[in-house]
C-alpha positions in Angstrom: -57.7 -1.8 -40.8 -60.4 -0.8 -38.3 -62.5 -3.9 -39.1 -59.4 -6.1 -38.8 -58.6 -4.7 -35.4 -62.2 -5.2 -34.3 -62.2 -8.9 -35.4 -58.9 -9.4 -33.6 -60.4 -8.1 -30.4 -63.5 -10.3 -30.8 -61.2 -13.3 -31.2 -59.1 -12.4 -28.2 -62.1 -11.9 -26.0 -63.2 -15.5 -26.7 -60.1 -16.6 -24.8 -60.4 -14.3 -21.8 -61.2 -16.2 -18.6 -63.1 -13.1 -17.2 -65.6 -12.7 -20.1 -68.9 -14.4 -20.7 -71.1 -13.9 -23.7 -74.7 -14.4 -24.8 -75.3 -14.7 -28.6 -79.1 -15.3 -28.8 -81.6 -13.2 -26.8 -84.4 -15.6 -27.7 -82.6 -18.5 -26.0 -80.3 -16.9 -23.4 -77.2 -19.0 -22.7 -73.7 -18.1 -21.8 -70.4 -19.2 -23.2 -67.1 -18.6 -21.5 -63.4 -19.1 -22.4 -63.0 -21.3 -25.5 -66.7 -20.8 -26.4 -67.7 -23.4 -23.8 -71.3 -23.1 -22.6 -71.5 -22.3 -18.9 -74.3 -21.9 -16.3 -73.6 -19.1 -13.9 -77.1 -18.0 -12.7 -77.0 -18.2 -8.9 -73.3 -19.4 -9.1 -71.3 -16.3 -9.9 -69.6 -16.1 -6.5 -68.8 -19.8 -6.2 -68.1 -20.7 -9.9 -66.4 -17.6 -11.2 -65.2 -15.4 -8.4 -64.5 -18.3 -5.9 -65.5 -16.1 -2.9 -68.6 -14.9 -1.1 -68.2 -11.2 -1.8 -71.2 -9.1 -2.8 -71.7 -8.5 -6.6 -72.0 -5.1 -8.2 -73.0 -4.7 -11.9 -71.9 -1.8 -14.1 -74.5 -1.6 -16.9 -73.6 -0.3 -20.3 -70.0 -0.4 -19.1 -68.4 0.5 -22.5 -64.7 0.1 -22.1 -65.1 -1.0 -18.5 -63.1 1.9 -16.9 -65.5 2.1 -14.0 -65.7 -1.7 -13.5 -61.9 -2.0 -13.4 -61.5 1.1 -11.1 -64.1 -0.1 -8.7 -62.5 -3.6 -8.6 -59.2 -1.9 -7.8 -60.7 0.3 -5.1 -62.8 -2.3 -3.4 -61.0 -5.7 -3.4 -63.6 -7.1 -1.0 -66.3 -6.8 -3.6 -67.0 -8.4 -7.0 -67.7 -6.3 -10.1 -69.2 -7.3 -13.5 -69.3 -4.9 -16.4 -72.2 -5.5 -18.8 -72.3 -4.3 -22.4 -73.5 -5.6 -25.8 -70.3 -4.5 -27.6 -67.6 -7.1 -27.4 -64.9 -4.9 -28.8 -65.6 -2.4 -26.0 -65.5 -5.0 -23.3 -62.1 -6.2 -24.6 -60.4 -3.1 -23.2 -61.6 -3.5 -19.6 -61.3 -7.2 -19.6 -57.7 -7.1 -20.8 -56.8 -4.4 -18.3 -58.3 -6.4 -15.5 -56.2 -9.4 -16.5 -53.1 -7.4 -16.8 -53.6 -5.9 -13.3 -54.5 -9.3 -11.9 -57.9 -8.2 -10.6 -59.8 -11.4 -9.8 -62.8 -9.5 -8.7 -63.6 -8.0 -12.1 -65.5 -9.8 -14.8 -67.5 -8.9 -17.9 -70.8 -10.1 -19.4 -71.7 -9.4 -23.0 -75.4 -9.4 -23.4 -78.5 -7.1 -23.8 -79.6 -5.6 -20.5 -83.2 -6.4 -21.4 -82.5 -10.0 -20.5 -80.2 -9.4 -17.5 -82.5 -11.6 -15.3 -81.6 -14.6 -17.4 -78.1 -14.6 -15.8 -78.7 -13.8 -12.1 -80.9 -15.2 -9.4 -83.2 -13.0 -7.4 -81.1 -11.2 -4.8 -77.8 -12.3 -6.3 -76.8 -8.7 -7.2 -76.0 -6.3 -4.4 -75.6 -3.0 -6.3 -76.0 -1.6 -9.8 -74.0 1.3 -11.4 -75.3 3.1 -14.5 -72.5 5.3 -15.9 -73.1 7.6 -18.8 -75.4 5.5 -20.9 -77.1 6.6 -24.0 -79.8 9.1 -22.8 -82.2 8.3 -25.7 -83.5 11.9 -25.8 -86.5 11.2 -28.0 -89.7 10.7 -26.1 -90.5 7.7 -28.3 -87.5 5.9 -26.9 -88.2 6.6 -23.3 -88.4 2.9 -22.4 -84.9 2.4 -23.6 -83.4 4.7 -20.9 -81.7 2.6 -18.3 -83.6 4.3 -15.5 -87.0 4.0 -17.0 -89.8 2.1 -15.1 -89.3 -0.8 -17.6 -85.7 -1.3 -16.6 -86.3 -0.8 -12.9 -88.6 -3.8 -13.0 -85.8 -5.8 -14.6 -83.4 -4.7 -11.8 -85.9 -5.8 -9.1 -85.7 -9.3 -10.4 -82.0 -9.6 -9.5 -81.2 -7.0 -6.9 -81.3 -7.8 -3.2 -83.9 -6.0 -1.1 -82.5 -2.6 -0.2 -79.8 -2.9 -2.9 -78.4 0.4 -4.3 -78.7 1.8 -7.8 -76.3 4.5 -8.8 -76.6 6.8 -11.8 -73.8 9.1 -13.0 -74.4 11.2 -16.0 -73.9 14.6 -17.7 -77.2 15.1 -19.3 -79.6 17.3 -17.3 -82.8 15.9 -19.0 -81.8 12.3 -18.3 -80.9 13.3 -14.7 -84.4 14.9 -14.2 -86.1 12.0 -16.0 -84.5 9.6 -13.4 -85.6 11.8 -10.5 -89.1 11.9 -11.9 -89.2 8.1 -12.4 -88.1 7.6 -8.8 -90.7 10.0 -7.5 -93.5 8.2 -9.5 -92.6 4.8 -8.0 -93.6 4.4 -4.3 -91.2 1.5 -4.0 -88.2 3.6 -4.8 -86.3 5.5 -2.1 -84.2 8.5 -3.2 -81.1 8.5 -0.9 -79.0 11.3 -2.5 -78.8 13.4 -5.6 -76.5 16.2 -6.8 -76.5 18.0 -10.1 -72.9 19.1 -9.9 -70.8 16.6 -7.9 -67.5 18.4 -8.3 -68.8 21.7 -7.0 -68.1 20.5 -3.4 -66.0 17.7 -1.8 -67.2 14.3 -3.0 -69.5 12.6 -0.6 -68.5 9.2 -1.9 -64.9 8.5 -3.0 -65.9 6.2 -5.8 -67.5 9.2 -7.6 -64.0 10.4 -8.3 -63.5 7.7 -10.9 -63.7 9.2 -14.3 -64.4 7.4 -17.6 -63.2 8.6 -21.0 -66.7 10.1 -21.7 -66.8 11.9 -18.3 -63.4 13.5 -19.0 -64.7 14.7 -22.4 -67.8 16.1 -20.8 -65.8 17.9 -18.2 -63.5 19.4 -20.8 -66.6 20.6 -22.7 -67.7 22.5 -19.5 -70.6 20.1 -18.6 -71.4 19.3 -15.0 -71.7 15.7 -13.7 -74.8 14.6 -12.0 -75.3 11.7 -9.5 -78.4 9.9 -8.2 -78.3 7.2 -5.5 -81.5 5.3 -4.7 -83.1 1.9 -3.8 -85.9 0.2 -5.7 
């Protein structure tokens, strides 16, 4: 039954007008609705969103709760949720369509090749919300705030563009701060190891994903880092 449901979601995603997918990391190309190949690099605003609003990515977006909520909260900005799991993206994409949010889209791909789909400076901000912390030292480079990934973000982010991390894991939080401190090009703008201990400095921090709600119920504190690269 679970497999059947997963296959149904995959099939439905192929018809969504707000989802684009990459199937081969060795030869990156995107397909959109109806499995038609499409070239969006440098054209997201004009070809998909049909506006000139700045673009924000949510990396490892999962079910897309943050992407959808940000799109709802900031109608004058465009948001793209990025994840490799199509059955996860289905949830956020479907909700965005039901709520008629034209400024929310989704991209199914590996983040390692994110620069294949955006021109330099095409992205205005990046959100990283509760990704896998990869606690083993041997997998440090797979952490989405590692030096390896910051170099990837530099290829697409505008100069001075913001990167946001929201997470519950204290080691991942400290790793991010250490990575920023070790890179002279990074500028740490704000960080907080317990955002709900005081009034929120930024209202968008009040958006809670399913995972965040679970972490809070388990008594964990939520951390936030805001920086430029």
